[in-house]
N, CA, C, O and the ligand as a Tripos MOL2 file, in Angstrom:
@<TRIPOS>MOLECULE
protein
  237   235    60     0     0
PROTEIN
NO_CHARGES

@<TRIPOS>ATOM
      1 N          -6.2810   -7.5190   14.3650 N.3       1 MET1
      2 CA         -5.2000   -6.6080   13.9490 C.3       1 MET1
      3 C          -5.4850   -6.0900   12.5460 C.2       1 MET1
      4 O          -5.7790   -6.8670   11.6380 O.2       1 MET1
      5 N          -5.4010   -4.7990   12.3750 N.am      2 PRO2
      6 CA         -5.7390   -4.2440   11.0640 C.3       2 PRO2
      7 C          -4.6970   -4.5980   10.0080 C.2       2 PRO2
      8 O          -3.5350   -4.8760   10.3040 O.2       2 PRO2
      9 N          -5.1540   -4.5740    8.7950 N.am      3 VAL3
     10 CA         -4.2600   -4.8200    7.6720 C.3       3 VAL3
     11 C          -4.0150   -3.5050    6.9680 C.2       3 VAL3
     12 O          -4.9550   -2.8160    6.5730 O.2       3 VAL3
     13 N          -2.7790   -3.1660    6.8160 N.am      4 TYR4
     14 CA         -2.4430   -1.9470    6.1030 C.3       4 TYR4
     15 C          -1.9400   -2.2920    4.7110 C.2       4 TYR4
     16 O          -1.2190   -3.2700    4.5100 O.2       4 TYR4
     17 N          -2.3350   -1.4750    3.7720 N.am      5 VAL5
     18 CA         -1.8850   -1.6680    2.4080 C.3       5 VAL5
     19 C          -0.8670   -0.5960    2.0810 C.2       5 VAL5
     20 O          -1.1150    0.5970    2.2590 O.2       5 VAL5
     21 N           0.2450   -1.0240    1.6150 N.am      6 TYR6
     22 CA          1.2900   -0.0880    1.2180 C.3       6 TYR6
     23 C           1.5040   -0.1870   -0.2770 C.2       6 TYR6
     24 O           1.3550   -1.2480   -0.8820 O.2       6 TYR6
     25 N           1.8550    0.9440   -0.8510 N.am      7 GLN7
     26 CA          2.2650    0.9220   -2.2530 C.3       7 GLN7
     27 C           3.5480    1.7060   -2.4030 C.2       7 GLN7
     28 O           3.7060    2.7950   -1.8520 O.2       7 GLN7
     29 N           4.4480    1.1330   -3.1530 N.am      8 CYS8
     30 CA          5.7270    1.7760   -3.3970 C.3       8 CYS8
     31 C           5.5650    2.8330   -4.4810 C.2       8 CYS8
     32 O           5.0410    2.5610   -5.5620 O.2       8 CYS8
     33 N           6.0220    4.0390   -4.1760 N.am      9 LYS9
     34 CA          5.9010    5.1160   -5.1620 C.3       9 LYS9
     35 C           6.9520    4.9840   -6.2460 C.2       9 LYS9
     36 O           6.8540    5.6170   -7.2970 O.2       9 LYS9
     37 N           7.9440    4.1700   -5.9930 N.am     10 ASN10
     38 CA          9.0100    4.0140   -6.9680 C.3      10 ASN10
     39 C           8.6530    2.9990   -8.0500 C.2      10 ASN10
     40 O           8.7830    3.2740   -9.2430 O.2      10 ASN10
     41 N           8.2000    1.8180   -7.6140 N.am     11 CYS11
     42 CA          7.9750    0.7470   -8.5850 C.3      11 CYS11
     43 C           6.5210    0.2980   -8.6350 C.2      11 CYS11
     44 O           6.1430   -0.4960   -9.4960 O.2      11 CYS11
     45 N           5.6960    0.8110   -7.7020 N.am     12 GLY12
     46 CA          4.2850    0.4700   -7.7450 C.3      12 GLY12
     47 C           3.9460   -0.8270   -7.0420 C.2      12 GLY12
     48 O           2.8020   -1.2780   -7.0780 O.2      12 GLY12
     49 N           4.9230   -1.4190   -6.4120 N.am     13 HIS13
     50 CA          4.7030   -2.6790   -5.7070 C.3      13 HIS13
     51 C           3.7100   -2.4720   -4.5610 C.2      13 HIS13
     52 O           3.7970   -1.4950   -3.8190 O.2      13 HIS13
     53 N           2.7690   -3.4040   -4.4310 N.am     14 ILE14
     54 CA          1.7600   -3.3100   -3.3830 C.3      14 ILE14
     55 C           1.9210   -4.4890   -2.4320 C.2      14 ILE14
     56 O           2.1180   -5.6260   -2.8620 O.2      14 ILE14
     57 N           1.8340   -4.2060   -1.1420 N.am     15 LEU15
     58 CA          1.8770   -5.2810   -0.1700 C.3      15 LEU15
     59 C           0.9220   -4.9830    0.9700 C.2      15 LEU15
     60 O           0.6190   -3.8280    1.2720 O.2      15 LEU15
     61 N           0.4640   -6.0400    1.5860 N.am     16 GLU16
     62 CA         -0.3990   -5.9100    2.7420 C.3      16 GLU16
     63 C           0.3760   -6.3590    3.9630 C.2      16 GLU16
     64 O           1.1210   -7.3380    3.9230 O.2      16 GLU16
     65 N           0.1880   -5.6230    5.0540 N.am     17 GLU17
     66 CA          0.9450   -5.9180    6.2600 C.3      17 GLU17
     67 C           0.0110   -5.8770    7.4540 C.2      17 GLU17
     68 O          -0.7290   -4.9120    7.6430 O.2      17 GLU17
     69 N           0.0500   -6.9130    8.2480 N.am     18 HIS18
     70 CA         -0.7110   -6.9230    9.4920 C.3      18 HIS18
     71 C           0.0960   -6.1920   10.5410 C.2      18 HIS18
     72 O           1.1780   -6.6340   10.9280 O.2      18 HIS18
     73 N          -0.4310   -5.0810   10.9950 N.am     19 GLN19
     74 CA          0.2800   -4.2960   11.9910 C.3      19 GLN19
     75 C          -0.6990   -3.7620   13.0200 C.2      19 GLN19
     76 O          -1.8880   -3.5900   12.7500 O.2      19 GLN19
     77 N          -0.1700   -3.5080   14.1980 N.am     20 SER20
     78 CA         -0.9800   -2.8310   15.1940 C.3      20 SER20
     79 C          -0.8360   -1.3330   14.9940 C.2      20 SER20
     80 O           0.0210   -0.8700   14.2420 O.2      20 SER20
     81 N          -1.6890   -0.5850   15.6790 N.am     21 PHE21
     82 CA         -1.6680    0.8630   15.4990 C.3      21 PHE21
     83 C          -0.3590    1.4700   15.9960 C.2      21 PHE21
     84 O           0.0180    2.5750   15.6060 O.2      21 PHE21
     85 N           0.3180    0.7360   16.8530 N.am     22 THR22
     86 CA          1.5310    1.2900   17.4470 C.3      22 THR22
     87 C           2.7830    0.9020   16.6830 C.2      22 THR22
     88 O           3.8750    1.3930   16.9700 O.2      22 THR22
     89 N           2.6170    0.0140   15.7050 N.am     23 ASP23
     90 CA          3.7860   -0.3710   14.9230 C.3      23 ASP23
     91 C           4.2350    0.7790   14.0320 C.2      23 ASP23
     92 O           3.4280    1.5830   13.5640 O.2      23 ASP23
     93 N           5.5160    0.8320   13.8170 N.am     24 GLU24
     94 CA          6.0230    1.8470   12.9130 C.3      24 GLU24
     95 C           5.6830    1.4640   11.4760 C.2      24 GLU24
     96 O           5.7610    0.2940   11.1010 O.2      24 GLU24
     97 N           5.3100    2.4510   10.6840 N.am     25 PRO25
     98 CA          4.9660    2.1530    9.2970 C.3      25 PRO25
     99 C           6.1800    1.6940    8.5050 C.2      25 PRO25
    100 O           7.3140    2.1120    8.7390 O.2      25 PRO25
    101 N           5.8910    0.8290    7.5750 N.am     26 LEU26
    102 CA          6.9650    0.3540    6.7120 C.3      26 LEU26
    103 C           7.4160    1.4700    5.7850 C.2      26 LEU26
    104 O           6.6360    2.3480    5.4150 O.2      26 LEU26
    105 N           8.6570    1.4200    5.4280 N.am     27 LYS27
    106 CA          9.1770    2.4380    4.5070 C.3      27 LYS27
    107 C           9.8880    1.8150    3.3120 C.2      27 LYS27
    108 O           9.8120    2.3140    2.1890 O.2      27 LYS27
    109 N          10.5690    0.7290    3.5810 N.am     28 THR28
    110 CA         11.4020    0.1650    2.5350 C.3      28 THR28
    111 C          10.6310   -0.8530    1.7010 C.2      28 THR28
    112 O          10.0450   -1.7990    2.2280 O.2      28 THR28
    113 N          10.6470   -0.6410    0.4220 N.am     29 CYS29
    114 CA          9.9810   -1.5450   -0.5010 C.3      29 CYS29
    115 C          10.7910   -2.8280   -0.6320 C.2      29 CYS29
    116 O          11.9880   -2.7810   -0.9130 O.2      29 CYS29
    117 N          10.1380   -3.9870   -0.4270 N.am     30 PRO30
    118 CA         10.8520   -5.2560   -0.5520 C.3      30 PRO30
    119 C          11.1370   -5.6220   -1.9980 C.2      30 PRO30
    120 O          11.9170   -6.5340   -2.2730 O.2      30 PRO30
    121 N          10.5140   -4.9180   -2.9070 N.am     31 ASN31
    122 CA         10.6710   -5.2370   -4.3240 C.3      31 ASN31
    123 C          11.8600   -4.5170   -4.9360 C.2      31 ASN31
    124 O          12.6610   -5.1200   -5.6500 O.2      31 ASN31
    125 N          11.9700   -3.2260   -4.6550 N.am     32 CYS32
    126 CA         13.0310   -2.4460   -5.2850 C.3      32 CYS32
    127 C          14.0400   -1.9090   -4.2720 C.2      32 CYS32
    128 O          15.1000   -1.4080   -4.6470 O.2      32 CYS32
    129 N          13.6990   -2.0190   -2.9730 N.am     33 GLY33
    130 CA         14.6560   -1.6380   -1.9500 C.3      33 GLY33
    131 C          14.7060   -0.1520   -1.6580 C.2      33 GLY33
    132 O          15.5400    0.3000   -0.8730 O.2      33 GLY33
    133 N          13.8080    0.6240   -2.2910 N.am     34 GLN34
    134 CA         13.7880    2.0600   -2.0570 C.3      34 GLN34
    135 C          12.8650    2.3950   -0.8830 C.2      34 GLN34
    136 O          11.8960    1.6820   -0.6240 O.2      34 GLN34
    137 N          13.1690    3.4620   -0.1940 N.am     35 ASP35
    138 CA         12.3040    3.8850    0.9180 C.3      35 ASP35
    139 C          11.1580    4.7300    0.3840 C.2      35 ASP35
    140 O          11.0570    5.9230    0.6690 O.2      35 ASP35
    141 N          10.3060    4.0940   -0.3880 N.am     36 GLN36
    142 CA          9.2390    4.8260   -1.0710 C.3      36 GLN36
    143 C           7.8620    4.2610   -0.7550 C.2      36 GLN36
    144 O           6.8940    4.5660   -1.4510 O.2      36 GLN36
    145 N           7.7660    3.4540    0.2730 N.am     37 LEU37
    146 CA          6.4550    2.9000    0.6050 C.3      37 LEU37
    147 C           5.5620    3.9540    1.2300 C.2      37 LEU37
    148 O           5.9880    4.7280    2.0870 O.2      37 LEU37
    149 N           4.3190    3.9680    0.7850 N.am     38 ARG38
    150 CA          3.3270    4.8610    1.3620 C.3      38 ARG38
    151 C           2.1430    4.0390    1.8230 C.2      38 ARG38
    152 O           1.6600    3.1630    1.1060 O.2      38 ARG38
    153 N           1.6850    4.3280    3.0160 N.am     39 LYS39
    154 CA          0.5410    3.6030    3.5460 C.3      39 LYS39
    155 C          -0.7310    4.1080    2.8960 C.2      39 LYS39
    156 O          -0.9570    5.3120    2.7660 O.2      39 LYS39
    157 N          -1.5510    3.1580    2.4950 N.am     40 LYS40
    158 CA         -2.8270    3.5280    1.9030 C.3      40 LYS40
    159 C          -3.9130    3.4210    2.9520 C.2      40 LYS40
    160 O          -4.0300    2.4090    3.6420 O.2      40 LYS40
    161 N          -4.6980    4.4640    3.0640 N.am     41 PHE41
    162 CA         -5.8270    4.4220    3.9760 C.3      41 PHE41
    163 C          -7.0970    4.1980    3.1810 C.2      41 PHE41
    164 O          -7.1190    4.2830    1.9530 O.2      41 PHE41
    165 N          -8.1430    3.9110    3.9160 N.am     42 GLY42
    166 CA         -9.4100    3.7290    3.2420 C.3      42 GLY42
    167 C          -9.7610    2.2620    3.1400 C.2      42 GLY42
    168 O          -9.3630    1.4570    3.9820 O.2      42 GLY42
    169 N         -10.4960    1.9240    2.1220 N.am     43 ASN43
    170 CA        -11.0140    0.5730    1.9930 C.3      43 ASN43
    171 C          -9.8990   -0.4240    1.7160 C.2      43 ASN43
    172 O          -9.1690   -0.3250    0.7300 O.2      43 ASN43
    173 N          -9.7990   -1.3700    2.6050 N.am     44 VAL44
    174 CA         -8.8610   -2.4560    2.3610 C.3      44 VAL44
    175 C          -9.4900   -3.4220    1.3710 C.2      44 VAL44
    176 O         -10.6720   -3.7500    1.4800 O.2      44 VAL44
    177 N          -8.7290   -3.8600    0.4430 N.am     45 GLY45
    178 CA         -9.2710   -4.7780   -0.5380 C.3      45 GLY45
    179 C          -9.3740   -4.1450   -1.9060 C.2      45 GLY45
    180 O          -9.5240   -4.8350   -2.9140 O.2      45 GLY45
    181 N          -9.2930   -2.8170   -1.9350 N.am     46 VAL46
    182 CA         -9.2720   -2.1480   -3.2230 C.3      46 VAL46
    183 C          -7.9110   -2.3670   -3.8600 C.2      46 VAL46
    184 O          -6.8730   -2.0820   -3.2630 O.2      46 VAL46
    185 N          -7.9330   -2.8600   -5.0420 N.am     47 VAL47
    186 CA         -6.6840   -3.1820   -5.7170 C.3      47 VAL47
    187 C          -6.3450   -2.0870   -6.7090 C.2      47 VAL47
    188 O          -7.1420   -1.7360   -7.5790 O.2      47 VAL47
    189 N          -5.1670   -1.5700   -6.5590 N.am     48 PHE48
    190 CA         -4.7180   -0.5440   -7.4850 C.3      48 PHE48
    191 C          -3.7590   -1.1710   -8.4890 C.2      48 PHE48
    192 O          -2.7240   -1.7320   -8.1260 O.2      48 PHE48
    193 N          -4.1170   -1.0650   -9.7120 N.am     49 LYS49
    194 CA         -3.2430   -1.6070  -10.7460 C.3      49 LYS49
    195 C          -2.7760   -0.4690  -11.6340 C.2      49 LYS49
    196 O          -3.5740    0.3240  -12.1330 O.2      49 LYS49
    197 N          -1.5110   -0.4090  -11.8130 N.am     50 GLY50
    198 CA         -0.9610    0.6990  -12.5720 C.3      50 GLY50
    199 C          -0.7240    1.8740  -11.6610 C.2      50 GLY50
    200 O          -1.3000    1.9490  -10.5760 O.2      50 GLY50
    201 N           0.1130    2.7900  -12.0860 N.am     51 SER51
    202 CA          0.4860    3.8970  -11.2270 C.3      51 SER51
    203 C          -0.5690    4.9760  -11.2440 C.2      51 SER51
    204 O          -0.9340    5.4940  -12.2990 O.2      51 SER51
    205 N          -1.0580    5.3110  -10.0580 N.am     52 GLY52
    206 CA         -1.9600    6.4380   -9.9240 C.3      52 GLY52
    207 C          -3.3490    6.2120  -10.4690 C.2      52 GLY52
    208 O          -4.1160    7.1640  -10.6120 O.2      52 GLY52
    209 N          -3.6930    4.9730  -10.7760 N.am     53 PHE53
    210 CA         -5.0160    4.7130  -11.3190 C.3      53 PHE53
    211 C          -5.9660    4.3020  -10.2120 C.2      53 PHE53
    212 O          -5.7150    3.3370   -9.4900 O.2      53 PHE53
    213 N          -7.0470    5.0320  -10.0830 N.am     54 TYR54
    214 CA         -8.0360    4.7050   -9.0840 C.3      54 TYR54
    215 C          -9.2580    4.1030   -9.7710 C.2      54 TYR54
    216 O          -9.8240    4.6990  -10.6880 O.2      54 TYR54
    217 N          -9.6550    2.9280   -9.3240 N.am     55 SER55
    218 CA        -10.8290    2.3260   -9.9180 C.3      55 SER55
    219 C         -12.0720    2.7420   -9.1490 C.2      55 SER55
    220 O         -12.1310    2.6010   -7.9270 O.2      55 SER55
    221 N         -13.0290    3.2360   -9.8420 N.am     56 ASN56
    222 CA        -14.2610    3.6670   -9.2260 C.3      56 ASN56
    223 C         -15.3420    2.6180   -9.4050 C.2      56 ASN56
    224 O         -15.3840    1.8870  -10.3950 O.2      56 ASN56
    225 N         -16.2090    2.5730   -8.4150 N.am     57 ASP57
    226 CA        -17.3440    1.6820   -8.5420 C.3      57 ASP57
    227 C         -18.4110    2.3640   -9.3840 C.2      57 ASP57
    228 O         -19.0810    3.2860   -8.9180 O.2      57 ASP57
    229 N         -18.5620    1.9290  -10.5770 N.am     58 LYS58
    230 CA        -19.5760    2.4900  -11.4660 C.3      58 LYS58
    231 C         -20.5050    1.3780  -11.9060 C.2      58 LYS58
    232 O         -20.1320    0.4640  -12.6420 O.2      58 LYS58
    233 N         -21.7430    1.4960  -11.4160 N.am     59 GLY59
    234 CA        -22.8060    0.5770  -11.7350 C.3      59 GLY59
    235 C         -22.3270   -0.6900  -12.3410 C.2      59 GLY59
    236 O         -23.1330   -1.5640  -12.6620 O.2      59 GLY59
    237 ZN          9.4350   -0.4580   -4.9000 Zn       60 ZN60
@<TRIPOS>BOND
     1     1     2 1
     2     2     3 1
     3     3     4 2
     4     3     5 am
     5     5     6 1
     6     6     7 1
     7     7     8 2
     8     7     9 am
     9     9    10 1
    10    10    11 1
    11    11    12 2
    12    11    13 am
    13    13    14 1
    14    14    15 1
    15    15    16 2
    16    15    17 am
    17    17    18 1
    18    18    19 1
    19    19    20 2
    20    19    21 am
    21    21    22 1
    22    22    23 1
    23    23    24 2
    24    23    25 am
    25    25    26 1
    26    26    27 1
    27    27    28 2
    28    27    29 am
    29    29    30 1
    30    30    31 1
    31    31    32 2
    32    31    33 am
    33    33    34 1
    34    34    35 1
    35    35    36 2
    36    35    37 am
    37    37    38 1
    38    38    39 1
    39    39    40 2
    40    39    41 am
    41    41    42 1
    42    42    43 1
    43    43    44 2
    44    43    45 am
    45    45    46 1
    46    46    47 1
    47    47    48 2
    48    47    49 am
    49    49    50 1
    50    50    51 1
    51    51    52 2
    52    51    53 am
    53    53    54 1
    54    54    55 1
    55    55    56 2
    56    55    57 am
    57    57    58 1
    58    58    59 1
    59    59    60 2
    60    59    61 am
    61    61    62 1
    62    62    63 1
    63    63    64 2
    64    63    65 am
    65    65    66 1
    66    66    67 1
    67    67    68 2
    68    67    69 am
    69    69    70 1
    70    70    71 1
    71    71    72 2
    72    71    73 am
    73    73    74 1
    74    74    75 1
    75    75    76 2
    76    75    77 am
    77    77    78 1
    78    78    79 1
    79    79    80 2
    80    79    81 am
    81    81    82 1
    82    82    83 1
    83    83    84 2
    84    83    85 am
    85    85    86 1
    86    86    87 1
    87    87    88 2
    88    87    89 am
    89    89    90 1
    90    90    91 1
    91    91    92 2
    92    91    93 am
    93    93    94 1
    94    94    95 1
    95    95    96 2
    96    95    97 am
    97    97    98 1
    98    98    99 1
    99    99   100 2
   100    99   101 am
   101   101   102 1
   102   102   103 1
   103   103   104 2
   104   103   105 am
   105   105   106 1
   106   106   107 1
   107   107   108 2
   108   107   109 am
   109   109   110 1
   110   110   111 1
   111   111   112 2
   112   111   113 am
   113   113   114 1
   114   114   115 1
   115   115   116 2
   116   115   117 am
   117   117   118 1
   118   118   119 1
   119   119   120 2
   120   119   121 am
   121   121   122 1
   122   122   123 1
   123   123   124 2
   124   123   125 am
   125   125   126 1
   126   126   127 1
   127   127   128 2
   128   127   129 am
   129   129   130 1
   130   130   131 1
   131   131   132 2
   132   131   133 am
   133   133   134 1
   134   134   135 1
   135   135   136 2
   136   135   137 am
   137   137   138 1
   138   138   139 1
   139   139   140 2
   140   139   141 am
   141   141   142 1
   142   142   143 1
   143   143   144 2
   144   143   145 am
   145   145   146 1
   146   146   147 1
   147   147   148 2
   148   147   149 am
   149   149   150 1
   150   150   151 1
   151   151   152 2
   152   151   153 am
   153   153   154 1
   154   154   155 1
   155   155   156 2
   156   155   157 am
   157   157   158 1
   158   158   159 1
   159   159   160 2
   160   159   161 am
   161   161   162 1
   162   162   163 1
   163   163   164 2
   164   163   165 am
   165   165   166 1
   166   166   167 1
   167   167   168 2
   168   167   169 am
   169   169   170 1
   170   170   171 1
   171   171   172 2
   172   171   173 am
   173   173   174 1
   174   174   175 1
   175   175   176 2
   176   175   177 am
   177   177   178 1
   178   178   179 1
   179   179   180 2
   180   179   181 am
   181   181   182 1
   182   182   183 1
   183   183   184 2
   184   183   185 am
   185   185   186 1
   186   186   187 1
   187   187   188 2
   188   187   189 am
   189   189   190 1
   190   190   191 1
   191   191   192 2
   192   191   193 am
   193   193   194 1
   194   194   195 1
   195   195   196 2
   196   195   197 am
   197   197   198 1
   198   198   199 1
   199   199   200 2
   200   199   201 am
   201   201   202 1
   202   202   203 1
   203   203   204 2
   204   203   205 am
   205   205   206 1
   206   206   207 1
   207   207   208 2
   208   207   209 am
   209   209   210 1
   210   210   211 1
   211   211   212 2
   212   211   213 am
   213   213   214 1
   214   214   215 1
   215   215   216 2
   216   215   217 am
   217   217   218 1
   218   218   219 1
   219   219   220 2
   220   219   221 am
   221   221   222 1
   222   222   223 1
   223   223   224 2
   224   223   225 am
   225   225   226 1
   226   226   227 1
   227   227   228 2
   228   227   229 am
   229   229   230 1
   230   230   231 1
   231   231   232 2
   232   231   233 am
   233   233   234 1
   234   234   235 1
   235   235   236 2
@<TRIPOS>SUBSTRUCTURE
     1 MET1         2 RESIDUE 1 A MET
     2 PRO2         6 RESIDUE 1 A PRO
     3 VAL3        10 RESIDUE 1 A VAL
     4 TYR4        14 RESIDUE 1 A TYR
     5 VAL5        18 RESIDUE 1 A VAL
     6 TYR6        22 RESIDUE 1 A TYR
     7 GLN7        26 RESIDUE 1 A GLN
     8 CYS8        30 RESIDUE 1 A CYS
     9 LYS9        34 RESIDUE 1 A LYS
    10 ASN10       38 RESIDUE 1 A ASN
    11 CYS11       42 RESIDUE 1 A CYS
    12 GLY12       46 RESIDUE 1 A GLY
    13 HIS13       50 RESIDUE 1 A HIS
    14 ILE14       54 RESIDUE 1 A ILE
    15 LEU15       58 RESIDUE 1 A LEU
    16 GLU16       62 RESIDUE 1 A GLU
    17 GLU17       66 RESIDUE 1 A GLU
    18 HIS18       70 RESIDUE 1 A HIS
    19 GLN19       74 RESIDUE 1 A GLN
    20 SER20       78 RESIDUE 1 A SER
    21 PHE21       82 RESIDUE 1 A PHE
    22 THR22       86 RESIDUE 1 A THR
    23 ASP23       90 RESIDUE 1 A ASP
    24 GLU24       94 RESIDUE 1 A GLU
    25 PRO25       98 RESIDUE 1 A PRO
    26 LEU26      102 RESIDUE 1 A LEU
    27 LYS27      106 RESIDUE 1 A LYS
    28 THR28      110 RESIDUE 1 A THR
    29 CYS29      114 RESIDUE 1 A CYS
    30 PRO30      118 RESIDUE 1 A PRO
    31 ASN31      122 RESIDUE 1 A ASN
    32 CYS32      126 RESIDUE 1 A CYS
    33 GLY33      130 RESIDUE 1 A GLY
    34 GLN34      134 RESIDUE 1 A GLN
    35 ASP35      138 RESIDUE 1 A ASP
    36 GLN36      142 RESIDUE 1 A GLN
    37 LEU37      146 RESIDUE 1 A LEU
    38 ARG38      150 RESIDUE 1 A ARG
    39 LYS39      154 RESIDUE 1 A LYS
    40 LYS40      158 RESIDUE 1 A LYS
    41 PHE41      162 RESIDUE 1 A PHE
    42 GLY42      166 RESIDUE 1 A GLY
    43 ASN43      170 RESIDUE 1 A ASN
    44 VAL44      174 RESIDUE 1 A VAL
    45 GLY45      178 RESIDUE 1 A GLY
    46 VAL46      182 RESIDUE 1 A VAL
    47 VAL47      186 RESIDUE 1 A VAL
    48 PHE48      190 RESIDUE 1 A PHE
    49 LYS49      194 RESIDUE 1 A LYS
    50 GLY50      198 RESIDUE 1 A GLY
    51 SER51      202 RESIDUE 1 A SER
    52 GLY52      206 RESIDUE 1 A GLY
    53 PHE53      210 RESIDUE 1 A PHE
    54 TYR54      214 RESIDUE 1 A TYR
    55 SER55      218 RESIDUE 1 A SER
    56 ASN56      222 RESIDUE 1 A ASN
    57 ASP57      226 RESIDUE 1 A ASP
    58 LYS58      230 RESIDUE 1 A LYS
    59 GLY59      234 RESIDUE 1 A GLY
    60 ZN60       237 GROUP 0 **** ****
């Protein structure tokens, strides 16, 4: 079962959720209670710290 990474656009809270492809995506942030969760696609395991900061692999 794939692991989806969600990040809350409101508070930046990140969580991982084991879901099947047919499961409905999460919306409500368990941290702040706002419906601001966004599913992150791409490499699982990439940790985003801080709002909007993308860490690049540089040598
Ligand atoms: Zn939140």
